[in-house]
Residue, then its C-alpha position, 0 to 999 in steps of 0.5 A: x124946733x123952730x116954727x115957721x110963722x108966715x103962715x100964722x093967724x089967730x082968729x077970735x070969736x065970741x061963740x061961748x068966748x071961744x078962743x080958736x088959734x089956727x097955724x096955717x091952714x095946710x096939710x102938713x107944718x113944716x119945722x127945721x130940721x134939728x140936725x140940719x137946714x132941711x125942713x122936715x114935715x109933720x102931720x097937722x092934727x087937729x085937736x080939741x083942747x078942754x082946760x081945768x076948772x079954774x083955768x081959761x081956754x088957750x093958755x101956754x099948752x094950748x099955745x104949744x100944740x098950736x105951734x104943730x096943730x090946729x087947736x080948738x080951745x074953747x072957754x069953758x064955764x062947767x057951771x053952765x049946761x049951755x056951755x057944755x051943749x055947745x062943746x058937744x056942737x063944736x066937736x062934732x063940727x070941727x071933728x078934732x082927731x085928738x081931744x086933750x084935757x086938764x083935770x075936769x077938761x080931762x074928765x070930759x075929754x075921757x067921757x066925749x073920747x068914748x061917745x064919739x070914738x076919738x083918742x085923748x091926752x088927759x093930764x090928771x082926769x077928774x074922774x072922783x073928788x070933783x067940787x060939783x058934778x057938771x052936767x056932762x054926758x054918760x060913758x060911751x061904749x067906744x074904747x079909744x086910746x086913752x093916755x092918761x098922764x097922773x101928777x102922783x103928788x096931786x093932792x087934788x085928785x088923788x092919783x091912787x084913787x084914780x087908779x083904782x076906778x080907772x078899770x070900772x069905766x072899761x076905757x082903753x087906757x096906757x097910764x104914765x105916773x109921774x113921780x114929781x108932779x102935782x096936780x097942776x102939771x108943769x108946761x116943760x113937763x106937758x111939752x116933754x111927754x108930748x114930744x114923745x108920745x106923738 
């Protein structure tokens, strides 16, 4: 599918080093039909993307999502309590329909989803084996739909331990094990999964 790029604009602002990517401000994004010349419409979602501990805001996965949706992809210093508070403020102001997170961002996504009742898509969420404990809030009582993708070759966040611990959080999870994926999630695999799910 080729994105019609005429509506695209990129906005940068400095709040917590925030990178904000917009792909048109209409209700729908128009794509070219793979089977012909007729454009097809898909609904634009508002997505909050939370990167991993050693990554930065934006990046290839956020860029991929922004081809189809409106994406808020802040740069987060997980050791800075002010950044954590700012993310919650962004979430309240932005009101996303989906939170996507990787590793530390995936763990935070699960927490925020349970507090604000927002579905999540997470990649190797670090629900254990964190190198430090960020000042995240506690899990809430809501149980939105969570899709958790686990790289079964992950040597940093042991997927078997993740599978063992997940029931203790009483979340509503769909778990997708990926046997040829490690901790770093390849963009091609993310695109493949996302296109199948949404």
